[in-house]
C-alpha positions in Angstrom: 164.4 137.5 134.0 162.5 140.6 132.7 163.5 142.4 136.0 167.2 141.4 135.9 168.6 144.8 134.9 166.5 146.6 137.6 167.7 144.1 140.2 171.3 144.6 139.3 171.0 148.4 139.3 169.3 148.3 142.7 172.1 146.1 144.0 174.8 148.4 142.7 173.1 151.5 144.3 173.0 149.6 147.6 176.7 148.9 147.4 177.5 152.5 146.5 175.5 153.8 149.5 176.3 151.2 152.2 179.6 149.6 151.2 181.4 151.8 148.6 184.4 149.5 148.5 182.2 146.7 147.1 180.8 148.9 144.3 184.0 148.4 142.3 184.2 144.6 143.0 180.8 143.4 144.3 180.4 140.0 145.9 179.4 137.1 143.6 175.7 136.6 143.0 173.7 134.1 141.0 170.5 134.6 139.0 168.7 131.6 137.7 165.3 131.5 136.0 163.2 128.5 137.1 159.9 127.2 135.9 158.2 127.7 139.3 159.0 128.6 142.8 158.0 126.7 145.9 154.8 128.8 146.3 152.8 130.2 143.5 152.5 133.6 145.1 156.3 134.1 145.4 158.2 136.5 143.2 161.6 135.6 144.5 163.3 132.9 146.4 166.6 133.3 148.3 169.4 130.8 148.9 172.1 132.5 151.1 175.5 131.5 152.3 177.2 133.8 154.7 180.6 133.9 156.5 180.9 135.8 159.7 184.4 136.9 160.6 
């Protein structure tokens, strides 16, 4: 969680550069602190759901 603000800022910069319409209303995201990830050398773990139109 110590890197949360940096992650959100990077995400916002990405939206501004690659999808400006999403900068004002970005897609939902979830951040959750867990005791441990599936592998001890991992810094992040992703769970993604996508819809292709």
